[in-house]
C-alpha positions in Angstrom: -85.3 -143.5 -81.8 -83.1 -141.8 -84.3 -80.4 -139.6 -82.8 -80.4 -135.9 -83.3 -77.0 -135.8 -84.9 -78.3 -137.9 -87.7 -80.8 -135.1 -88.6 -78.0 -132.5 -88.4 -76.0 -134.6 -90.8 -79.0 -134.9 -93.1 -79.4 -131.1 -93.4 -75.7 -130.3 -93.5 -74.8 -128.5 -96.8 -71.5 -130.3 -97.2 -73.3 -133.6 -97.1 -75.6 -132.5 -100.0 -72.5 -131.5 -102.0 -70.9 -134.9 -101.4 -74.1 -136.6 -102.5 -74.3 -134.3 -105.5 -70.7 -135.3 -106.6 -71.4 -139.0 -106.1 -74.6 -138.9 -108.1 -73.0 -136.7 -110.8 -70.1 -139.0 -111.2 -72.5 -142.0 -111.3 -74.7 -140.4 -113.9 -71.7 -139.3 -115.9 -69.9 -142.7 -116.1 -72.9 -145.1 -115.8 -73.7 -144.8 -119.6 -70.2 -145.6 -120.4 -70.3 -148.8 -118.3 -73.7 -149.7 -119.6 -72.4 -149.3 -123.2 -70.3 -152.5 -123.9 -68.7 -151.1 -127.1 -66.0 -148.5 -127.1 -64.3 -148.0 -130.5 -61.7 -145.2 -130.7 -60.4 -143.7 -133.9 -57.1 -141.8 -133.4 -55.2 -139.6 -135.8 -51.7 -140.3 -134.6 -49.8 -137.9 -136.8 -49.9 -135.9 -140.0 -46.8 -135.0 -142.0 -46.0 -133.4 -145.3 -44.3 -135.9 -147.7 -42.7 -133.1 -149.7 -41.7 -129.7 -148.3 -39.9 -127.3 -150.6 -39.2 -124.0 -148.9 -37.4 -122.4 -151.8 -38.0 -122.5 -155.5 -35.7 -124.9 -157.4 -35.3 -124.6 -161.1 -36.7 -127.4 -163.2 -38.0 -129.2 -160.1 -41.5 -130.7 -160.6 -43.7 -133.0 -158.6 -46.3 -134.3 -161.0 -49.6 -135.8 -160.2 -51.7 -136.6 -163.3 -49.6 -134.2 -165.4 -50.1 -131.5 -162.9 -47.2 -129.9 -161.0 -48.2 -129.9 -157.3 -45.6 -127.2 -156.5 -47.5 -124.7 -158.7 -50.8 -125.4 -157.0 -52.4 -124.9 -153.6 -52.1 -128.6 -152.8 -50.0 -130.8 -150.4 -48.9 -134.4 -150.4 -49.4 -135.8 -146.9 -48.9 -139.0 -144.9 -51.4 -139.6 -142.1 -51.5 -142.5 -139.7 -54.9 -143.5 -138.2 -55.4 -146.1 -135.5 -58.7 -148.0 -134.9 -58.7 -149.3 -131.3 -61.4 -151.3 -129.4 -61.3 -150.5 -125.6 -64.7 -152.1 -125.0 -66.2 -155.5 -125.5 -65.8 -157.5 -128.7 -67.7 -156.1 -131.6 -69.3 -158.8 -133.6 -70.2 -158.5 -137.3 -73.9 -158.3 -136.6 -73.3 -155.2 -134.5 -72.5 -153.2 -137.7 -75.3 -151.5 -139.7 -75.3 -153.8 -142.7 -77.0 -151.1 -144.9 -74.2 -148.6 -144.6 -70.5 -148.5 -145.4 -68.1 -148.6 -142.5 -64.9 -146.5 -142.6 -63.9 -142.9 -143.0 -65.0 -140.0 -145.2 -62.0 -137.8 -145.9 -62.8 -134.1 -146.6 -60.6 -131.6 -148.4 -58.3 -134.4 -149.7 -58.0 -137.2 -152.2 -57.0 -140.6 -151.0 -54.1 -141.8 -153.1 -53.1 -145.0 -151.3 -53.6 -147.0 -148.0 -51.5 -149.5 -146.2 -51.6 -151.4 -142.9 -48.7 -150.2 -140.8 -49.2 -152.1 -137.5 -51.7 -154.3 -135.7 -51.8 -156.6 -132.7 -54.3 -158.8 -134.5 -53.3 -160.9 -137.5 -57.0 -161.4 -138.3 -57.5 -157.6 -138.6 -54.3 -157.1 -140.6 -54.9 -159.8 -143.2 -58.6 -159.0 -143.8 -58.1 -155.3 -144.0 -55.2 -155.8 -146.4 -57.3 -158.1 -148.6 -60.0 -155.5 -148.7 -57.6 -152.6 -149.5 -56.1 -154.6 -152.4 -59.5 -155.0 -154.0 -59.8 -151.2 -154.1 -58.0 -148.7 -156.3 -57.1 -145.2 -155.3 -57.9 -142.6 -156.3 -61.4 -143.7 -157.1 -61.8 -141.3 -160.1 -59.6 -140.4 -163.0 -58.8 -137.2 -164.7 -58.5 -133.8 -163.0 -59.4 -133.5 -159.3 -62.6 -131.7 -158.7 -64.1 -133.6 -155.8 -62.5 -132.8 -152.4 -64.1 -135.8 -150.6 -62.8 -139.4 -150.6 -63.9 -142.5 -148.8 -62.0 -145.2 -147.0 -64.2 -148.2 -146.9 -63.2 -150.9 -144.4 -64.6 -154.5 -144.0 -67.0 -155.1 -141.1 -64.8 -157.4 -139.1 -65.0 -159.0 -135.7 -63.1 -156.4 -133.5 -61.9 -158.1 -130.3 -61.4 -156.2 -127.0 -57.9 -154.5 -126.8 -57.1 -155.0 -130.5 -56.0 -152.2 -132.8 -54.9 -151.6 -136.3 -53.0 -148.6 -137.6 -53.3 -147.5 -141.2 -51.0 -145.3 -143.3 -53.0 -142.9 -145.6 -51.3 -141.1 -148.5 -53.5 -138.2 -149.4 -53.4 -135.1 -151.6 -54.7 -132.1 -149.7 -56.7 -130.0 -152.0 -56.2 -126.6 -150.3 -53.4 -125.7 -148.0 -55.6 -123.3 -146.0 -58.1 -126.0 -145.1 -57.0 -129.0 -143.0 -57.8 -132.6 -143.8 -61.0 -133.6 -141.9 -62.1 -137.2 -141.1 -65.8 -138.1 -140.6 -66.7 -141.7 -139.5 -69.0 -143.7 -141.8 -71.4 -146.4 -140.7 -73.1 -147.3 -137.4 -72.3 -149.7 -134.6 -75.0 -150.8 -132.2 -75.0 -149.0 -128.8 -72.5 -146.4 -130.0 -74.3 -143.1 -130.6 -71.3 -141.4 -132.3 -67.9 -142.7 -133.1 -65.5 -140.0 -132.1 -62.1 -139.2 -133.6 -59.2 -138.0 -131.4 -56.3 -136.0 -132.9 -52.9 -136.7 -131.2 -50.9 -134.2 -133.3 -50.0 -130.8 -132.0 -52.0 -129.0 -134.6 -55.2 -130.3 -133.0 -54.6 -129.1 -129.5 -57.7 -126.9 -129.8 -59.8 -130.1 -130.2 -58.7 -131.3 -126.8 -59.8 -128.0 -125.3 -63.1 -128.2 -127.0 -63.5 -131.8 -125.8 -62.6 -130.8 -122.3 -65.0 -127.9 -122.2 -67.8 -130.2 -123.6 -67.1 -132.9 -121.0 -66.9 -130.3 -118.2 -70.2 -128.7 -119.2 -71.8 -132.1 -119.3 -70.4 -132.9 -115.9 -71.6 -129.6 -114.4 -75.0 -130.3 -115.8 -75.1 -133.7 -114.2 -73.8 -132.3 -111.0 -76.5 -129.7 -110.8 -79.2 -132.3 -111.5 -77.7 -134.7 -109.1 -77.4 -132.1 -106.4 -81.1 -131.2 -106.5 -82.1 -134.9 -106.8 -80.0 -135.7 -103.7 -81.6 -132.7 -101.9 -85.0 -134.0 -102.8 -84.1 -137.5 -101.6 -82.8 -136.1 -98.3 -86.0 -134.1 -97.7 -88.2 -137.1 -98.6 -86.1 -139.4 -96.4 -86.4 -136.9 -93.4 -90.1 -136.6 -94.0 -90.6 -140.4 -94.0 -88.4 -140.8 -90.9 -90.2 -138.1 -89.0 -93.6 -139.4 -90.0 -92.8 -143.0 -89.1 -91.4 -141.8 -85.7 -94.5 -139.8 -85.1 -96.9 -142.7 -85.9 -94.7 -145.0 -83.8 -95.0 -142.8 -80.8 -98.7 -142.5 -81.3 -99.1 -146.3 -81.5 -96.9 -147.0 -78.4 -98.6 -144.3 -76.2 -102.1 -145.4 -77.3 -101.3 -149.0 -76.4 -99.8 -147.9 -73.1 -102.9 -145.9 -72.2 -105.2 -148.9 -73.1 -103.2 -151.2 -70.7 -102.8 -148.6 -67.9 -106.2 -147.0 -67.4 -105.7 -145.9 -63.8 -103.2 -143.1 -64.3 -103.1 -139.8 -62.4 -103.5 -136.5 -64.2 -99.7 -135.8 -63.9 -98.9 -139.3 -65.2 -101.2 -138.7 -68.2 -99.4 -135.4 -68.8 -96.1 -137.2 -68.9 -97.5 -139.6 -71.6 -98.8 -136.6 -73.5 -95.5 -134.8 -73.3 -93.7 -137.8 -74.8 -96.4 -138.1 -77.5 -96.2 -134.4 -78.6 -93.1 -132.4 -77.6 -90.5 -134.9 -76.5 -87.1 -134.5 -78.2 -83.9 -136.5 -78.5 -82.2 -134.0 -76.2 -84.8 -134.8 -73.5 -83.9 -138.5 -73.7 -80.2 -137.7 -73.4 -80.8 -135.5 -70.4 -83.0 -138.1 -68.7 -80.3 -140.8 -69.2 -77.6 -138.5 -67.9 -79.6 -137.6 -64.8 -80.3 -141.3 -64.0 -76.7 -142.2 -64.4 -75.8 -139.2 -62.1 -73.4 -137.9 -64.7 -75.0 -134.5 -65.1 -74.8 -131.5 -62.8 -75.7 -128.3 -64.7 -75.5 -124.9 -63.1 -76.1 -122.5 -66.0 -74.7 -119.5 -64.2 -71.5 -121.2 -63.4 -71.3 -122.9 -66.8 -71.6 -119.6 -68.8 -69.1 -117.9 -66.5 -66.5 -120.7 -66.8 -67.0 -121.0 -70.6 -66.4 -117.3 -71.1 -63.3 -117.3 -68.9 -61.9 -120.4 -70.6 -62.5 -119.1 -74.1 -60.9 -115.7 -73.4 -57.9 -117.3 -71.7 -57.3 -119.7 -74.6 -58.1 -117.0 -77.3 -57.2 -113.6 -75.8 -58.1 -111.8 -79.1 -61.8 -112.8 -78.7 -64.1 -110.4 -76.9 -67.0 -111.2 -74.7 -69.5 -110.1 -77.4 -68.1 -112.6 -79.9 -68.5 -115.5 -77.5 -72.0 -114.5 -76.4 -73.0 -114.3 -80.0 -71.8 -117.9 -80.4 -73.7 -118.9 -77.3 -76.9 -117.7 -79.0 -76.6 -120.6 -81.4 -77.2 -123.1 -78.7 -80.7 -124.6 -78.8 -83.1 -123.4 -76.2 -85.1 -126.4 -74.9 -88.2 -126.2 -72.7 -88.1 -128.7 -69.8 -91.5 -130.1 -68.8 -91.8 -129.7 -65.0 -93.6 -133.0 -64.7 -90.2 -134.7 -65.5 -87.5 -132.1 -64.9 -87.2 -129.4 -62.3 -84.8 -126.5 -62.0 -83.6 -126.1 -58.4 -81.1 -123.4 -57.5 -79.8 -123.3 -61.0 -79.4 -127.0 -61.3 -81.5 -129.5 -63.3 -82.9 -132.5 -61.4 -85.4 -135.3 -62.0 -88.9 -134.8 -60.6 -88.6 -137.1 -57.6 -92.4 -137.3 -57.2 -92.8 -139.0 -60.6 -89.4 -140.7 -60.7 -90.6 -144.3 -60.5 -93.3 -143.8 -63.2 -90.9 -141.8 -65.4 -88.4 -144.7 -65.4 -91.0 -147.4 -65.9 -92.8 -145.5 -68.7 -89.7 -144.5 -70.7 -88.4 -148.1 -70.4 -91.6 -149.3 -72.0 -91.2 -146.6 -74.7 -87.7 -148.0 -75.4 -86.1 -144.7 -74.4 -84.2 -146.2 -71.4 -82.4 -149.5 -71.1 -83.9 -152.2 -69.0 
């Protein structure tokens, strides 16, 4: 039989919270472990190539016969790193019908170079691809504020990275340069871009809030799912225990047909109202380890508590006493004699034999 403290543990609120946290963390991180690919795009830094704080006579910075100092534009150097923290991305994992790379908004891409990489394969093939392209892609005055950086669909091994230096002309000073991933990789719903420069601290806050909100949502769902699981588990356990008792007692009655009325009442008591506490009490009485005088017990507990904690008053302790479970003792098995609980001696032999067969007492 399942012990009573197990049921108390089942319905304990802190246990539900613990299960909620475990399930929430599981639901939150399981998709990441199930997704083998994990490509990161990181904007490492963004600096102005030219910064003139005061006007200098006859100083010009020309781009296509246009003086940038007299416009609302900026020349910038931006370093971007592509890093694979997941499993190796093979060429067939890319969507072959779409370009792979970056769309650059509010800027014109002037030139690109590979700055660093821990893979010679990535470095050589990307350089070869970049040399085939010419930047900017259009000639004449700059009207379009969107450029594209197209990269080859290479085998991207786990732990490998490549850093690119982008030279761009920012079209408007008031609008920052924005990068949007192009293309699709299998099992990656969205390729995210992380900004490591100080100007993008707000993006970290937004990312944190987004992740926190997702985690809270998972936690709430997991909490209620865990509660439902606990309730269903308790229901199954209680039902199985009930049917087990019914089966055992029915079998006992079929084998032992010549029982007295009092003995049949003992079988009925076990079948209907018997509790775990009754079993504990029965074991304690048989081992002669239990002598309970309720009047003396309450008096001694009150005196002990007040001695140990003088600031407690009698009323507080008595309110605490009210939380104790009141259990009815069937007189066929237990009797109360002069304030003490004893085993019914008239039925002692049958009680021991019956509860041993019901696996409530050791042989």
